[in-house]
C-alpha positions in Angstrom: 0.0 0.0 0.0 2.8 2.4 0.8 4.3 1.9 -2.6 1.0 2.7 -4.3 0.6 5.7 -2.1 4.0 7.1 -3.2 3.1 6.5 -6.9 -0.3 8.2 -6.4 1.4 11.2 -4.8 3.6 11.4 -7.9 0.9 10.5 -10.4 -2.5 11.5 -9.0 -4.1 11.3 -12.4 -3.2 7.6 -12.9 -6.4 5.5 -12.4 -4.7 2.1 -12.1 -2.8 3.3 -9.0 -6.0 4.2 -7.2 -7.6 0.9 -8.4 -4.7 -1.2 -7.0 -4.9 0.7 -3.7 -8.6 -0.1 -3.6 -8.0 -3.8 -4.2 -5.4 -3.8 -1.4 -7.7 -2.0 1.0 -10.6 -4.5 0.2 -8.2 -7.4 0.8 -7.3 -5.9 4.2 -10.9 -5.6 5.1 -10.9 -1.8 4.8 -14.2 -1.7 2.8 -15.0 2.0 3.1 -11.5 3.0 2.0 -11.7 0.4 -0.8 -14.9 1.9 -2.1 -13.6 5.4 -2.0 -10.4 4.5 -3.8 -12.3 2.6 -6.5 -14.6 5.6 -7.0 -11.5 7.8 -7.4 -10.1 5.4 -10.0 -13.5 5.4 -11.8 -13.7 9.2 -11.7 -10.5 9.2 -13.8 -11.5 6.2 -16.0 -15.2 5.4 -15.9 -14.8 2.2 -18.0 -12.1 0.6 -15.8 -13.7 -2.8 -15.4 -11.6 -4.1 -12.6 -12.3 -1.0 -10.5 -16.1 -1.5 -11.0 -15.8 -5.1 -9.8 -13.8 -4.1 -6.8 -16.3 -1.3 -6.0 -19.1 -4.0 -6.2 -17.1 -6.1 -3.7 -16.6 -3.2 -1.3 -20.2 -2.0 -1.4 -21.4 -5.5 -0.8 -19.0 -5.9 2.1 -20.4 -2.7 3.6 -23.9 -4.0 3.3 -24.8 -1.5 0.6 -26.5 -4.0 -1.5 -28.2 -1.7 -4.0 -25.0 0.2 -4.6 -23.1 -3.1 -5.0 -25.5 -4.3 -7.5 -25.3 -1.0 -9.4 -21.5 -1.3 -9.6 -21.8 -4.9 -10.9 -24.4 -3.8 -13.5 -22.0 -1.1 -14.8 -19.3 -3.8 -15.0 -21.7 -6.2 -16.8 -22.5 -3.5 -19.4 -18.8 -3.4 -20.2 -18.3 -7.2 -20.2 -21.7 -8.9 -20.7 -20.1 -12.3 -21.2 -18.3 -12.5 -17.9 -19.6 -15.3 -15.8 -17.8 -14.1 -12.6 -19.8 -10.8 -12.7 -23.1 -12.6 -13.1 -22.2 -15.0 -10.3 -21.3 -12.1 -8.0 -24.6 -10.3 -8.7 -26.7 -13.3 -7.9 -26.1 -13.4 -4.1 -26.9 -9.7 -4.0 -30.2 -10.2 -5.8 -30.9 -13.1 -3.4 -30.3 -11.0 -0.3 -32.6 -8.3 -1.7 -35.3 -10.9 -2.1 -35.2 -11.0 -5.9 -35.2 -14.8 -6.2 -36.2 -15.0 -9.8 -33.4 -12.6 -10.7 -30.8 -14.5 -8.7 -31.8 -17.7 -10.3 -31.6 -16.2 -13.8 -28.1 -14.8 -13.0 -26.8 -18.1 -11.8 -28.1 -19.8 -14.9 -26.6 -17.2 -17.2 -23.3 -17.6 -15.4 -23.4 -21.4 -15.9 -24.2 -21.1 -19.6 -20.9 -19.1 -19.9 -18.9 -21.3 -17.5 -20.5 -24.7 -17.1 -17.5 -26.0 -15.1 -18.1 -23.6 -12.2 -18.8 -26.1 -9.4 -19.5 -23.5 -6.8 -22.1 -21.8 -8.9 -23.9 -25.1 -9.5 -23.9 -25.5 -5.7 -25.2 -21.9 -5.2 -28.0 -22.5 -7.7 -28.9 -25.8 -6.1 -29.1 -24.2 -2.7 -31.4 -21.5 -4.0 -33.6 -24.1 -5.6 -33.7 -26.0 -2.3 -35.0 -23.0 -0.5 -37.7 -22.6 -3.2 -38.7 -26.3 -2.6 -37.8 -27.4 -6.1 -36.0 -30.4 -4.7 -35.6 -32.6 -7.7 -33.9 -29.8 -9.7 -31.9 -28.8 -6.7 -30.6 -32.3 -6.3 -29.4 -32.4 -10.0 -27.6 -29.0 -9.7 -25.9 -30.0 -6.4 -24.8 -33.3 -7.7 -23.4 -31.7 -10.8 -21.5 -29.1 -8.7 -20.0 -31.9 -6.5 -19.0 -33.9 -9.5 -16.9 -30.9 -10.5 -15.6 -30.0 -7.0 -16.2 -32.8 -4.5 -14.6 -30.7 -1.6 -17.3 -28.0 -1.8 -18.7 -28.5 1.7 -21.7 -26.1 1.4 -22.9 -28.1 -1.6 -22.6 -31.4 0.3 -24.6 -29.9 3.2 -27.3 -28.6 0.8 -27.5 -32.0 -1.0 -27.8 -33.8 2.4 -30.7 -31.4 3.3 -32.4 -32.0 -0.1 -32.2 -35.8 0.3 -33.5 -35.6 3.9 -36.5 -33.5 2.6 -37.1 -36.1 0.0 -37.3 -38.9 2.6 -33.9 -40.4 1.8 -32.1 -40.2 5.1 -29.9 -43.2 4.3 -28.4 -41.3 1.4 -28.1 -38.1 3.3 -26.2 -39.6 6.2 -22.8 -40.2 4.5 -22.9 -36.6 3.1 -23.3 -35.1 6.5 -20.7 -37.5 8.0 -18.3 -36.5 5.2 -18.7 -32.8 6.1 -18.4 -33.5 9.8 -15.2 -35.4 9.3 -13.7 -32.6 7.2 -15.0 -29.8 9.4 -15.5 -31.1 12.9 -16.7 -27.6 14.1 -19.6 -27.6 11.6 -22.7 -27.3 13.6 -24.8 -27.6 10.4 -23.2 -31.0 9.6 -23.9 -32.3 13.1 -27.5 -31.0 12.9 -27.9 -32.8 9.6 -26.5 -36.0 11.1 -28.9 -35.7 14.0 -31.9 -35.2 11.6 -30.8 -38.4 9.8 -30.8 -40.3 13.1 -34.3 -39.0 13.9 -35.6 -39.9 10.4 -34.1 -43.4 10.8 -35.9 -44.0 14.1 -32.8 -43.5 16.4 -34.0 -40.7 18.8 -31.3 -41.3 21.4 -28.6 -40.8 18.8 -30.5 -37.7 17.6 -30.6 -36.3 21.1 -26.8 -36.7 21.5 -26.0 -35.2 18.1 -28.5 -32.3 18.2 -27.0 -31.4 21.6 -23.5 -31.4 20.1 -24.6 -29.2 17.3 -26.2 -26.7 19.7 -23.1 -26.6 21.9 -21.3 -25.2 18.8 -24.1 -23.0 17.7 -26.9 -22.3 20.2 -29.0 -20.2 17.9 -29.9 -23.0 15.5 -33.7 -23.0 15.8 -34.2 -26.1 13.6 -31.7 -28.0 15.6 -33.3 -27.1 18.9 -36.7 -28.1 17.5 -35.2 -31.4 16.4 -33.8 -31.9 19.9 -37.2 -31.2 21.5 -38.8 -33.8 19.2 -36.1 -36.4 19.8 -36.4 -35.9 23.6 -40.2 -36.3 23.4 -39.7 -39.6 21.5 -37.4 -40.9 24.2 -40.0 -40.2 26.8 -38.5 -37.0 28.2 -41.5 -34.8 27.7 -40.5 -32.2 30.3 -37.0 -31.7 28.8 -38.7 -31.6 25.4 -41.0 -28.8 26.6 -38.0 -26.8 27.9 -36.2 -27.0 24.5 -39.3 -26.4 22.5 -40.3 -23.4 24.6 -36.8 -21.9 24.2 -37.0 -22.4 20.4 -40.5 -20.8 20.3 -39.3 -17.9 22.4 -36.3 -17.3 20.2 -38.3 -17.7 17.0 -41.9 -16.8 17.7 -42.7 -16.9 14.0 -41.5 -20.4 13.6 -44.3 -22.9 12.8 -42.0 -25.8 13.6 -41.1 -24.5 17.0 -44.8 -24.0 17.9 -45.6 -27.5 16.6 -42.7 -29.0 18.7 -44.0 -27.1 21.8 -47.5 -28.3 21.2 -46.4 -31.9 20.8 -44.4 -31.8 24.1 -47.4 -30.3 25.9 -49.6 -33.0 24.4 -47.2 -35.6 25.7 -47.7 -34.1 29.2 -51.5 -34.4 28.9 -52.0 -30.6 28.3 -54.1 -31.1 25.2 -56.1 -27.9 25.2 -52.8 -25.8 25.3 -51.4 -28.1 22.6 -54.4 -27.6 20.3 -54.1 -23.8 20.6 -50.5 -24.0 19.6 -51.1 -26.4 16.7 -53.6 -23.9 15.4 -51.1 -21.0 15.7 -48.5 -23.2 13.9 -51.0 -23.8 11.1 -51.9 -20.2 10.9 -48.3 -19.4 10.3 -47.8 -22.2 7.8 -51.1 -23.6 6.4 -49.3 -26.3 4.4 -47.5 -27.7 7.4 -48.6 -31.4 7.2 -47.0 -32.5 10.5 -48.9 -29.8 12.5 -52.2 -30.8 10.8 -51.6 -34.5 11.6 -50.7 -33.7 15.2 -53.7 -31.4 15.6 -56.0 -34.1 14.2 -54.6 -36.6 16.7 -55.2 -34.1 19.6 -58.7 -33.4 18.4 -59.5 -37.1 18.3 -58.6 -37.5 22.0 -60.9 -34.6 22.7 -63.8 -36.3 20.9 -63.9 -33.6 18.2 -64.2 -36.1 15.4 -65.3 -34.0 12.5 -62.6 -31.4 13.0 -60.0 -34.1 13.5 -61.0 -35.9 10.2 -60.8 -32.6 8.3 -57.2 -31.8 9.5 -56.0 -35.4 9.0 -57.3 -35.5 5.4 -55.7 -32.1 4.7 -52.4 -33.5 6.2 -52.6 -36.5 3.7 -53.3 -34.2 0.8 -50.2 -32.2 1.7 -48.1 -35.3 2.6 -49.5 -38.6 1.3 -46.8 -40.6 3.1 -47.8 -39.2 6.6 -48.0 -42.3 8.7 -49.4 -40.3 11.7 -52.3 -39.0 9.6 -53.0 -42.5 8.2 -52.9 -44.2 11.6 -55.2 -41.6 13.3 -57.6 -41.4 10.4 -58.2 -45.2 10.8 -59.2 -44.8 14.4 
């Protein structure tokens, strides 16, 4: 940096010097200085592509998402066939809630650079969140075929397989990530979810607890722990964990469902029914909450309401064993 500063003092009209100083500042984590230096370079040479890209990086690092996207757009106008610019714009669009735009940008980047394993992984993760699971699986597998050490893609693929009811296939993926990154709370939470799906609640309790020791604010892991504790007969401990999850994430339908299930296990059915209804109000297509509500209503003798919720649960999730079992009662 000192060298560039001396050159800038001698040649203040040289845009490349200001640009290189901006890159050095960004690499040092001095994002505000990086943005200002890149702007100075661009004031001297508005079409300096590298400075526009660095400005996009700096503005993104500062959390100035609209400004970052604007810088990348200017860069893309100069180099429309540059996959790296498109791939840099996509996460910004995603953070701004522009999911269709992010998806389009990732796809355009991959048309230009099909061997970009990380971009396949990013597109797969986006599709996973949009519940397009089959397509997400294809993208994630393609990314991992190109770069098998991309741990975020392995985690995302494990989550997709779990969501598709294939815990046996997901388990080795989460184990692989946990072996390579022992401090990955996400990998441990994924392993725990596999144990739960495979009917091993004791192993799930142990592994969810290990994940939460590393990252206590993982709401899904705490909900999973509550469910696993309930299945091992520890209803009071399950209530404690579920209540903590619901307190930390009051808008989480899963947390409310877990709390309701723990209270139902303690015989507090009326409280449980109220919580199931709140969970469904937050997420009407939540099949588990509907099946649980149906079971609770059956025990209260409210047969018509119970049947309605159980049938809805089966429409949403035809494989729901809980809904089938209770509907036959």
